[in-house]
mmCIF file of the N, C-alpha and C atoms, coordinates in Angstrom:
data_MODEL
# 
_entry.id   MODEL 
# 
loop_
_atom_site.group_PDB 
_atom_site.id 
_atom_site.type_symbol 
_atom_site.label_atom_id 
_atom_site.label_alt_id 
_atom_site.label_comp_id 
_atom_site.label_asym_id 
_atom_site.label_entity_id 
_atom_site.label_seq_id 
_atom_site.pdbx_PDB_ins_code 
_atom_site.Cartn_x 
_atom_site.Cartn_y 
_atom_site.Cartn_z 
_atom_site.occupancy 
_atom_site.B_iso_or_equiv 
_atom_site.pdbx_formal_charge 
_atom_site.auth_seq_id 
_atom_site.auth_comp_id 
_atom_site.auth_asym_id 
_atom_site.auth_atom_id 
_atom_site.pdbx_PDB_model_num 
ATOM 1   N N  . MET A 1 1  ? -80.932 -52.138 76.031 1.00 0.00 ? 1  MET A N  1 
ATOM 2   C CA . MET A 1 1  ? -81.669 -53.300 75.147 1.00 0.00 ? 1  MET A CA 1 
ATOM 3   C C  . MET A 1 1  ? -81.662 -51.985 73.614 1.00 0.00 ? 1  MET A C  1 
ATOM 4   N N  . ALA A 1 2  ? -81.721 -52.551 72.651 1.00 0.00 ? 2  ALA A N  1 
ATOM 5   C CA . ALA A 1 2  ? -81.166 -51.656 71.149 1.00 0.00 ? 2  ALA A CA 1 
ATOM 6   C C  . ALA A 1 2  ? -82.636 -51.445 70.861 1.00 0.00 ? 2  ALA A C  1 
ATOM 7   N N  . ARG A 1 3  ? -83.101 -49.651 70.737 1.00 0.00 ? 3  ARG A N  1 
ATOM 8   C CA . ARG A 1 3  ? -84.412 -49.096 70.263 1.00 0.00 ? 3  ARG A CA 1 
ATOM 9   C C  . ARG A 1 3  ? -84.217 -48.508 68.586 1.00 0.00 ? 3  ARG A C  1 
ATOM 10  N N  . LYS A 1 4  ? -84.521 -48.977 67.598 1.00 0.00 ? 4  LYS A N  1 
ATOM 11  C CA . LYS A 1 4  ? -85.385 -49.121 66.082 1.00 0.00 ? 4  LYS A CA 1 
ATOM 12  C C  . LYS A 1 4  ? -85.230 -47.164 66.557 1.00 0.00 ? 4  LYS A C  1 
ATOM 13  N N  . ILE A 1 5  ? -84.700 -46.494 65.214 1.00 0.00 ? 5  ILE A N  1 
ATOM 14  C CA . ILE A 1 5  ? -85.143 -45.325 65.081 1.00 0.00 ? 5  ILE A CA 1 
ATOM 15  C C  . ILE A 1 5  ? -85.767 -45.229 63.470 1.00 0.00 ? 5  ILE A C  1 
ATOM 16  N N  . ASN A 1 6  ? -86.687 -44.252 64.474 1.00 0.00 ? 6  ASN A N  1 
ATOM 17  C CA . ASN A 1 6  ? -88.047 -44.244 63.233 1.00 0.00 ? 6  ASN A CA 1 
ATOM 18  C C  . ASN A 1 6  ? -88.003 -43.100 62.532 1.00 0.00 ? 6  ASN A C  1 
ATOM 19  N N  . SER A 1 7  ? -87.690 -41.904 62.691 1.00 0.00 ? 7  SER A N  1 
ATOM 20  C CA . SER A 1 7  ? -87.458 -40.668 62.120 1.00 0.00 ? 7  SER A CA 1 
ATOM 21  C C  . SER A 1 7  ? -86.085 -40.057 62.286 1.00 0.00 ? 7  SER A C  1 
ATOM 22  N N  . ALA A 1 8  ? -85.614 -38.706 60.860 1.00 0.00 ? 8  ALA A N  1 
ATOM 23  C CA . ALA A 1 8  ? -84.646 -38.400 61.046 1.00 0.00 ? 8  ALA A CA 1 
ATOM 24  C C  . ALA A 1 8  ? -84.267 -36.780 60.875 1.00 0.00 ? 8  ALA A C  1 
ATOM 25  N N  . VAL A 1 9  ? -84.351 -36.383 60.566 1.00 0.00 ? 9  VAL A N  1 
ATOM 26  C CA . VAL A 1 9  ? -84.072 -34.469 60.220 1.00 0.00 ? 9  VAL A CA 1 
ATOM 27  C C  . VAL A 1 9  ? -82.918 -34.275 60.217 1.00 0.00 ? 9  VAL A C  1 
ATOM 28  N N  . VAL A 1 10 ? -82.794 -34.193 59.102 1.00 0.00 ? 10 VAL A N  1 
ATOM 29  C CA . VAL A 1 10 ? -81.088 -33.946 57.933 1.00 0.00 ? 10 VAL A CA 1 
ATOM 30  C C  . VAL A 1 10 ? -80.985 -32.420 57.979 1.00 0.00 ? 10 VAL A C  1 
ATOM 31  N N  . LEU A 1 11 ? -79.731 -31.505 59.201 1.00 0.00 ? 11 LEU A N  1 
ATOM 32  C CA . LEU A 1 11 ? -79.645 -30.415 58.780 1.00 0.00 ? 11 LEU A CA 1 
ATOM 33  C C  . LEU A 1 11 ? -78.525 -30.321 57.167 1.00 0.00 ? 11 LEU A C  1 
ATOM 34  N N  . GLY A 1 12 ? -79.461 -28.998 56.636 1.00 0.00 ? 12 GLY A N  1 
ATOM 35  C CA . GLY A 1 12 ? -78.802 -29.305 54.844 1.00 0.00 ? 12 GLY A CA 1 
ATOM 36  C C  . GLY A 1 12 ? -78.844 -30.778 53.665 1.00 0.00 ? 12 GLY A C  1 
ATOM 37  N N  . GLY A 1 13 ? -78.766 -29.500 52.538 1.00 0.00 ? 13 GLY A N  1 
ATOM 38  C CA . GLY A 1 13 ? -79.522 -30.848 51.911 1.00 0.00 ? 13 GLY A CA 1 
ATOM 39  C C  . GLY A 1 13 ? -78.488 -30.920 50.571 1.00 0.00 ? 13 GLY A C  1 
ATOM 40  N N  . GLY A 1 14 ? -76.578 -30.876 50.754 1.00 0.00 ? 14 GLY A N  1 
ATOM 41  C CA . GLY A 1 14 ? -76.060 -31.089 50.283 1.00 0.00 ? 14 GLY A CA 1 
ATOM 42  C C  . GLY A 1 14 ? -75.254 -32.600 49.813 1.00 0.00 ? 14 GLY A C  1 
ATOM 43  N N  . THR A 1 15 ? -73.942 -32.653 49.148 1.00 0.00 ? 15 THR A N  1 
ATOM 44  C CA . THR A 1 15 ? -73.641 -33.598 48.349 1.00 0.00 ? 15 THR A CA 1 
ATOM 45  C C  . THR A 1 15 ? -73.887 -35.136 49.968 1.00 0.00 ? 15 THR A C  1 
ATOM 46  N N  . MET A 1 16 ? -73.689 -34.258 51.389 1.00 0.00 ? 16 MET A N  1 
ATOM 47  C CA . MET A 1 16 ? -73.516 -35.495 52.482 1.00 0.00 ? 16 MET A CA 1 
ATOM 48  C C  . MET A 1 16 ? -74.963 -35.517 52.812 1.00 0.00 ? 16 MET A C  1 
ATOM 49  N N  . GLY A 1 17 ? -75.583 -33.766 53.216 1.00 0.00 ? 17 GLY A N  1 
ATOM 50  C CA . GLY A 1 17 ? -76.742 -34.338 53.404 1.00 0.00 ? 17 GLY A CA 1 
ATOM 51  C C  . GLY A 1 17 ? -77.505 -35.451 52.704 1.00 0.00 ? 17 GLY A C  1 
ATOM 52  N N  . ALA A 1 18 ? -77.690 -34.942 51.396 1.00 0.00 ? 18 ALA A N  1 
ATOM 53  C CA . ALA A 1 18 ? -78.301 -35.373 50.892 1.00 0.00 ? 18 ALA A CA 1 
ATOM 54  C C  . ALA A 1 18 ? -77.933 -37.003 50.754 1.00 0.00 ? 18 ALA A C  1 
ATOM 55  N N  . GLY A 1 19 ? -76.872 -37.574 50.513 1.00 0.00 ? 19 GLY A N  1 
ATOM 56  C CA . GLY A 1 19 ? -76.948 -38.633 51.240 1.00 0.00 ? 19 GLY A CA 1 
ATOM 57  C C  . GLY A 1 19 ? -77.350 -39.567 52.214 1.00 0.00 ? 19 GLY A C  1 
ATOM 58  N N  . ILE A 1 20 ? -77.248 -38.943 52.927 1.00 0.00 ? 20 ILE A N  1 
ATOM 59  C CA . ILE A 1 20 ? -78.125 -39.446 54.632 1.00 0.00 ? 20 ILE A CA 1 
ATOM 60  C C  . ILE A 1 20 ? -79.196 -39.620 54.384 1.00 0.00 ? 20 ILE A C  1 
ATOM 61  N N  . ALA A 1 21 ? -80.127 -38.376 54.016 1.00 0.00 ? 21 ALA A N  1 
ATOM 62  C CA . ALA A 1 21 ? -81.854 -38.090 53.979 1.00 0.00 ? 21 ALA A CA 1 
ATOM 63  C C  . ALA A 1 21 ? -82.031 -39.917 52.796 1.00 0.00 ? 21 ALA A C  1 
ATOM 64  N N  . ALA A 1 22 ? -81.004 -39.700 51.928 1.00 0.00 ? 22 ALA A N  1 
ATOM 65  C CA . ALA A 1 22 ? -81.568 -41.385 50.977 1.00 0.00 ? 22 ALA A CA 1 
ATOM 66  C C  . ALA A 1 22 ? -81.378 -42.661 51.399 1.00 0.00 ? 22 ALA A C  1 
ATOM 67  N N  . LEU A 1 23 ? -80.166 -42.666 51.880 1.00 0.00 ? 23 LEU A N  1 
ATOM 68  C CA . LEU A 1 23 ? -79.967 -43.849 53.398 1.00 0.00 ? 23 LEU A CA 1 
ATOM 69  C C  . LEU A 1 23 ? -80.834 -43.663 54.013 1.00 0.00 ? 23 LEU A C  1 
ATOM 70  N N  . CYS A 1 24 ? -81.753 -43.037 55.034 1.00 0.00 ? 24 CYS A N  1 
ATOM 71  C CA . CYS A 1 24 ? -82.134 -43.195 55.933 1.00 0.00 ? 24 CYS A CA 1 
ATOM 72  C C  . CYS A 1 24 ? -83.395 -43.427 55.789 1.00 0.00 ? 24 CYS A C  1 
ATOM 73  N N  . ALA A 1 25 ? -84.042 -43.210 54.424 1.00 0.00 ? 25 ALA A N  1 
ATOM 74  C CA . ALA A 1 25 ? -85.319 -42.789 53.566 1.00 0.00 ? 25 ALA A CA 1 
ATOM 75  C C  . ALA A 1 25 ? -85.620 -44.590 52.471 1.00 0.00 ? 25 ALA A C  1 
ATOM 76  N N  . GLN A 1 26 ? -84.491 -44.662 52.743 1.00 0.00 ? 26 GLN A N  1 
ATOM 77  C CA . GLN A 1 26 ? -84.462 -46.131 51.847 1.00 0.00 ? 26 GLN A CA 1 
ATOM 78  C C  . GLN A 1 26 ? -84.507 -46.707 53.307 1.00 0.00 ? 26 GLN A C  1 
ATOM 79  N N  . LYS A 1 27 ? -84.006 -46.615 54.327 1.00 0.00 ? 27 LYS A N  1 
ATOM 80  C CA . LYS A 1 27 ? -84.211 -47.566 55.221 1.00 0.00 ? 27 LYS A CA 1 
ATOM 81  C C  . LYS A 1 27 ? -85.722 -47.748 56.097 1.00 0.00 ? 27 LYS A C  1 
ATOM 82  N N  . ASP A 1 28 ? -86.558 -47.329 55.299 1.00 0.00 ? 28 ASP A N  1 
ATOM 83  C CA . ASP A 1 28 ? -88.090 -47.006 56.041 1.00 0.00 ? 28 ASP A CA 1 
ATOM 84  C C  . ASP A 1 28 ? -88.075 -45.883 57.290 1.00 0.00 ? 28 ASP A C  1 
ATOM 85  N N  . ASN A 1 29 ? -86.700 -45.391 57.143 1.00 0.00 ? 29 ASN A N  1 
ATOM 86  C CA . ASN A 1 29 ? -87.230 -43.684 58.114 1.00 0.00 ? 29 ASN A CA 1 
ATOM 87  C C  . ASN A 1 29 ? -87.997 -43.002 57.643 1.00 0.00 ? 29 ASN A C  1 
ATOM 88  N N  . GLN A 1 30 ? -88.810 -42.253 58.140 1.00 0.00 ? 30 GLN A N  1 
ATOM 89  C CA . GLN A 1 30 ? -88.840 -40.912 57.592 1.00 0.00 ? 30 GLN A CA 1 
ATOM 90  C C  . GLN A 1 30 ? -88.212 -39.951 58.080 1.00 0.00 ? 30 GLN A C  1 
ATOM 91  N N  . VAL A 1 31 ? -87.551 -38.796 56.527 1.00 0.00 ? 31 VAL A N  1 
ATOM 92  C CA . VAL A 1 31 ? -86.641 -37.767 57.017 1.00 0.00 ? 31 VAL A CA 1 
ATOM 93  C C  . VAL A 1 31 ? -87.250 -36.541 56.789 1.00 0.00 ? 31 VAL A C  1 
ATOM 94  N N  . LEU A 1 32 ? -87.209 -35.954 57.512 1.00 0.00 ? 32 LEU A N  1 
ATOM 95  C CA . LEU A 1 32 ? -87.404 -34.092 57.275 1.00 0.00 ? 32 LEU A CA 1 
ATOM 96  C C  . LEU A 1 32 ? -86.387 -33.821 57.380 1.00 0.00 ? 32 LEU A C  1 
ATOM 97  N N  . LEU A 1 33 ? -86.302 -33.003 56.124 1.00 0.00 ? 33 LEU A N  1 
ATOM 98  C CA . LEU A 1 33 ? -84.672 -31.648 55.625 1.00 0.00 ? 33 LEU A CA 1 
ATOM 99  C C  . LEU A 1 33 ? -84.721 -30.634 55.216 1.00 0.00 ? 33 LEU A C  1 
ATOM 100 N N  . LEU A 1 34 ? -83.667 -30.452 56.094 1.00 0.00 ? 34 LEU A N  1 
ATOM 101 C CA . LEU A 1 34 ? -83.741 -28.413 56.167 1.00 0.00 ? 34 LEU A CA 1 
ATOM 102 C C  . LEU A 1 34 ? -83.059 -27.889 55.747 1.00 0.00 ? 34 LEU A C  1 
ATOM 103 N N  . ASP A 1 35 ? -83.254 -27.587 54.591 1.00 0.00 ? 35 ASP A N  1 
ATOM 104 C CA . ASP A 1 35 ? -81.837 -26.014 53.721 1.00 0.00 ? 35 ASP A CA 1 
ATOM 105 C C  . ASP A 1 35 ? -82.026 -25.521 54.400 1.00 0.00 ? 35 ASP A C  1 
ATOM 106 N N  . ILE A 1 36 ? -81.250 -24.189 54.128 1.00 0.00 ? 36 ILE A N  1 
ATOM 107 C CA . ILE A 1 36 ? -81.514 -22.425 54.389 1.00 0.00 ? 36 ILE A CA 1 
ATOM 108 C C  . ILE A 1 36 ? -82.931 -21.859 54.013 1.00 0.00 ? 36 ILE A C  1 
ATOM 109 N N  . ASN A 1 37 ? -83.211 -22.654 52.273 1.00 0.00 ? 37 ASN A N  1 
ATOM 110 C CA . ASN A 1 37 ? -85.087 -21.843 52.291 1.00 0.00 ? 37 ASN A CA 1 
ATOM 111 C C  . ASN A 1 37 ? -85.088 -23.059 51.456 1.00 0.00 ? 37 ASN A C  1 
ATOM 112 N N  . LYS A 1 38 ? -86.420 -23.003 51.543 1.00 0.00 ? 38 LYS A N  1 
ATOM 113 C CA . LYS A 1 38 ? -87.315 -24.007 50.958 1.00 0.00 ? 38 LYS A CA 1 
ATOM 114 C C  . LYS A 1 38 ? -86.851 -25.144 49.163 1.00 0.00 ? 38 LYS A C  1 
ATOM 115 N N  . GLU A 1 39 ? -87.212 -23.622 48.640 1.00 0.00 ? 39 GLU A N  1 
ATOM 116 C CA . GLU A 1 39 ? -85.908 -24.227 47.465 1.00 0.00 ? 39 GLU A CA 1 
ATOM 117 C C  . GLU A 1 39 ? -84.341 -25.192 47.228 1.00 0.00 ? 39 GLU A C  1 
ATOM 118 N N  . ALA A 1 40 ? -84.088 -25.100 48.300 1.00 0.00 ? 40 ALA A N  1 
ATOM 119 C CA . ALA A 1 40 ? -82.684 -25.275 48.056 1.00 0.00 ? 40 ALA A CA 1 
ATOM 120 C C  . ALA A 1 40 ? -82.684 -26.849 48.749 1.00 0.00 ? 40 ALA A C  1 
ATOM 121 N N  . ALA A 1 41 ? -83.700 -26.838 49.331 1.00 0.00 ? 41 ALA A N  1 
ATOM 122 C CA . ALA A 1 41 ? -84.423 -28.413 50.522 1.00 0.00 ? 41 ALA A CA 1 
ATOM 123 C C  . ALA A 1 41 ? -84.969 -29.499 48.545 1.00 0.00 ? 41 ALA A C  1 
ATOM 124 N N  . GLU A 1 42 ? -86.119 -27.970 47.928 1.00 0.00 ? 42 GLU A N  1 
ATOM 125 C CA . GLU A 1 42 ? -86.192 -29.010 46.672 1.00 0.00 ? 42 GLU A CA 1 
ATOM 126 C C  . GLU A 1 42 ? -85.402 -29.401 45.683 1.00 0.00 ? 42 GLU A C  1 
ATOM 127 N N  . GLN A 1 43 ? -84.344 -28.528 46.543 1.00 0.00 ? 43 GLN A N  1 
ATOM 128 C CA . GLN A 1 43 ? -82.994 -29.141 44.348 1.00 0.00 ? 43 GLN A CA 1 
ATOM 129 C C  . GLN A 1 43 ? -82.497 -30.416 45.684 1.00 0.00 ? 43 GLN A C  1 
ATOM 130 N N  . ALA A 1 44 ? -82.277 -30.465 46.719 1.00 0.00 ? 44 ALA A N  1 
ATOM 131 C CA . ALA A 1 44 ? -81.402 -31.682 47.456 1.00 0.00 ? 44 ALA A CA 1 
ATOM 132 C C  . ALA A 1 44 ? -82.558 -32.906 46.949 1.00 0.00 ? 44 ALA A C  1 
ATOM 133 N N  . LEU A 1 45 ? -83.476 -32.445 46.541 1.00 0.00 ? 45 LEU A N  1 
ATOM 134 C CA . LEU A 1 45 ? -84.956 -33.806 46.710 1.00 0.00 ? 45 LEU A CA 1 
ATOM 135 C C  . LEU A 1 45 ? -84.321 -34.175 45.541 1.00 0.00 ? 45 LEU A C  1 
ATOM 136 N N  . ASP A 1 46 ? -84.511 -33.061 44.501 1.00 0.00 ? 46 ASP A N  1 
ATOM 137 C CA . ASP A 1 46 ? -84.519 -33.493 43.277 1.00 0.00 ? 46 ASP A CA 1 
ATOM 138 C C  . ASP A 1 46 ? -83.230 -34.155 43.041 1.00 0.00 ? 46 ASP A C  1 
ATOM 139 N N  . ARG A 1 47 ? -82.077 -34.144 43.762 1.00 0.00 ? 47 ARG A N  1 
ATOM 140 C CA . ARG A 1 47 ? -80.899 -34.580 43.346 1.00 0.00 ? 47 ARG A CA 1 
ATOM 141 C C  . ARG A 1 47 ? -80.941 -36.170 44.007 1.00 0.00 ? 47 ARG A C  1 
ATOM 142 N N  . ILE A 1 48 ? -81.637 -36.470 44.705 1.00 0.00 ? 48 ILE A N  1 
ATOM 143 C CA . ILE A 1 48 ? -81.857 -37.883 45.210 1.00 0.00 ? 48 ILE A CA 1 
ATOM 144 C C  . ILE A 1 48 ? -82.735 -38.535 43.578 1.00 0.00 ? 48 ILE A C  1 
ATOM 145 N N  . ILE A 1 49 ? -83.967 -37.566 43.604 1.00 0.00 ? 49 ILE A N  1 
ATOM 146 C CA . ILE A 1 49 ? -84.243 -38.648 43.230 1.00 0.00 ? 49 ILE A CA 1 
ATOM 147 C C  . ILE A 1 49 ? -84.011 -39.169 41.783 1.00 0.00 ? 49 ILE A C  1 
ATOM 148 N N  . ASN A 1 50 ? -82.868 -38.241 40.996 1.00 0.00 ? 50 ASN A N  1 
ATOM 149 C CA . ASN A 1 50 ? -82.968 -38.168 39.441 1.00 0.00 ? 50 ASN A CA 1 
ATOM 150 C C  . ASN A 1 50 ? -81.594 -37.880 39.425 1.00 0.00 ? 50 ASN A C  1 
ATOM 151 N N  . GLY A 1 51 ? -80.499 -38.403 40.409 1.00 0.00 ? 51 GLY A N  1 
ATOM 152 C CA . GLY A 1 51 ? -78.847 -37.867 40.137 1.00 0.00 ? 51 GLY A CA 1 
ATOM 153 C C  . GLY A 1 51 ? -78.649 -39.358 39.139 1.00 0.00 ? 51 GLY A C  1 
ATOM 154 N N  . ARG A 1 52 ? -77.710 -39.185 38.925 1.00 0.00 ? 52 ARG A N  1 
ATOM 155 C CA . ARG A 1 52 ? -76.840 -39.840 38.212 1.00 0.00 ? 52 ARG A CA 1 
ATOM 156 C C  . ARG A 1 52 ? -75.568 -40.106 38.737 1.00 0.00 ? 52 ARG A C  1 
ATOM 157 N N  . PRO A 1 53 ? -75.313 -41.673 39.775 1.00 0.00 ? 53 PRO A N  1 
ATOM 158 C CA . PRO A 1 53 ? -76.896 -42.697 39.845 1.00 0.00 ? 53 PRO A CA 1 
ATOM 159 C C  . PRO A 1 53 ? -77.623 -42.039 40.845 1.00 0.00 ? 53 PRO A C  1 
ATOM 160 N N  . PRO A 1 54 ? -78.729 -42.457 41.135 1.00 0.00 ? 54 PRO A N  1 
ATOM 161 C CA . PRO A 1 54 ? -79.609 -42.190 41.503 1.00 0.00 ? 54 PRO A CA 1 
ATOM 162 C C  . PRO A 1 54 ? -79.234 -42.481 42.828 1.00 0.00 ? 54 PRO A C  1 
ATOM 163 N N  . SER A 1 55 ? -79.955 -42.211 44.234 1.00 0.00 ? 55 SER A N  1 
ATOM 164 C CA . SER A 1 55 ? -79.335 -42.070 45.481 1.00 0.00 ? 55 SER A CA 1 
ATOM 165 C C  . SER A 1 55 ? -80.463 -43.404 46.057 1.00 0.00 ? 55 SER A C  1 
ATOM 166 N N  . LEU A 1 56 ? -81.578 -43.278 45.724 1.00 0.00 ? 56 LEU A N  1 
ATOM 167 C CA . LEU A 1 56 ? -82.947 -44.401 46.050 1.00 0.00 ? 56 LEU A CA 1 
ATOM 168 C C  . LEU A 1 56 ? -82.617 -45.955 45.703 1.00 0.00 ? 56 LEU A C  1 
ATOM 169 N N  . ASP A 1 57 ? -82.485 -46.780 46.053 1.00 0.00 ? 57 ASP A N  1 
ATOM 170 C CA . ASP A 1 57 ? -82.603 -48.297 45.049 1.00 0.00 ? 57 ASP A CA 1 
ATOM 171 C C  . ASP A 1 57 ? -83.972 -48.299 44.405 1.00 0.00 ? 57 ASP A C  1 
ATOM 172 N N  . ASP A 1 58 ? -84.951 -47.843 45.155 1.00 0.00 ? 58 ASP A N  1 
ATOM 173 C CA . ASP A 1 58 ? -86.605 -47.752 45.170 1.00 0.00 ? 58 ASP A CA 1 
ATOM 174 C C  . ASP A 1 58 ? -86.918 -45.821 44.944 1.00 0.00 ? 58 ASP A C  1 
ATOM 175 N N  . PRO A 1 59 ? -86.899 -45.709 43.904 1.00 0.00 ? 59 PRO A N  1 
ATOM 176 C CA . PRO A 1 59 ? -88.157 -44.619 44.016 1.00 0.00 ? 59 PRO A CA 1 
ATOM 177 C C  . PRO A 1 59 ? -89.051 -44.244 44.399 1.00 0.00 ? 59 PRO A C  1 
ATOM 178 N N  . GLU A 1 60 ? -89.987 -45.024 45.392 1.00 0.00 ? 60 GLU A N  1 
ATOM 179 C CA . GLU A 1 60 ? -91.004 -44.552 45.809 1.00 0.00 ? 60 GLU A CA 1 
ATOM 180 C C  . GLU A 1 60 ? -90.866 -44.495 47.495 1.00 0.00 ? 60 GLU A C  1 
ATOM 181 N N  . LYS A 1 61 ? -89.268 -44.639 47.956 1.00 0.00 ? 61 LYS A N  1 
ATOM 182 C CA . LYS A 1 61 ? -88.843 -44.105 49.113 1.00 0.00 ? 61 LYS A CA 1 
ATOM 183 C C  . LYS A 1 61 ? -88.740 -42.758 48.943 1.00 0.00 ? 61 LYS A C  1 
ATOM 184 N N  . ALA A 1 62 ? -88.800 -41.934 48.301 1.00 0.00 ? 62 ALA A N  1 
ATOM 185 C CA . ALA A 1 62 ? -88.957 -40.574 48.715 1.00 0.00 ? 62 ALA A CA 1 
ATOM 186 C C  . ALA A 1 62 ? -89.943 -41.051 49.235 1.00 0.00 ? 62 ALA A C  1 
ATOM 187 N N  . LYS A 1 63 ? -90.953 -40.965 49.389 1.00 0.00 ? 63 LYS A N  1 
ATOM 188 C CA . LYS A 1 63 ? -92.311 -40.963 49.802 1.00 0.00 ? 63 LYS A CA 1 
ATOM 189 C C  . LYS A 1 63 ? -92.102 -40.356 51.300 1.00 0.00 ? 63 LYS A C  1 
ATOM 190 N N  . ASN A 1 64 ? -90.583 -41.199 52.068 1.00 0.00 ? 64 ASN A N  1 
ATOM 191 C CA . ASN A 1 64 ? -90.225 -41.109 53.196 1.00 0.00 ? 64 ASN A CA 1 
ATOM 192 C C  . ASN A 1 64 ? -89.456 -39.636 53.821 1.00 0.00 ? 64 ASN A C  1 
ATOM 193 N N  . ILE A 1 65 ? -89.122 -39.004 52.317 1.00 0.00 ? 65 ILE A N  1 
ATOM 194 C CA . ILE A 1 65 ? -88.593 -37.908 53.235 1.00 0.00 ? 65 ILE A CA 1 
ATOM 195 C C  . ILE A 1 65 ? -89.394 -36.156 52.498 1.00 0.00 ? 65 ILE A C  1 
ATOM 196 N N  . THR A 1 66 ? -89.151 -36.190 53.605 1.00 0.00 ? 66 THR A N  1 
ATOM 197 C CA . THR A 1 66 ? -90.382 -34.181 53.367 1.00 0.00 ? 66 THR A CA 1 
ATOM 198 C C  . THR A 1 66 ? -89.759 -33.406 53.751 1.00 0.00 ? 66 THR A C  1 
ATOM 199 N N  . ILE A 1 67 ? -89.515 -31.887 53.119 1.00 0.00 ? 67 ILE A N  1 
ATOM 200 C CA . ILE A 1 67 ? -88.452 -31.375 52.891 1.00 0.00 ? 67 ILE A CA 1 
ATOM 201 C C  . ILE A 1 67 ? -89.161 -30.061 53.917 1.00 0.00 ? 67 ILE A C  1 
ATOM 202 N N  . GLY A 1 68 ? -88.627 -29.137 54.219 1.00 0.00 ? 68 GLY A N  1 
ATOM 203 C CA . GLY A 1 68 ? -88.483 -28.028 55.209 1.00 0.00 ? 68 GLY A CA 1 
ATOM 204 C C  . GLY A 1 68 ? -87.714 -26.504 54.977 1.00 0.00 ? 68 GLY A C  1 
# 
């Protein structure tokens, strides 16, 4: 039987990590985005929200991402 994934932890907020975090958040999963320090994680979240093109179809989905 398949199990639904409800949450994810992403280590590293670089290009790939930020993309994975955005994809998980877009699918309504709770995401913990961890990076070397809080500032780096904050920058990754900013790129997810304000990047061109934005990583999220719905900016409200950014609420699914917690940084650490």
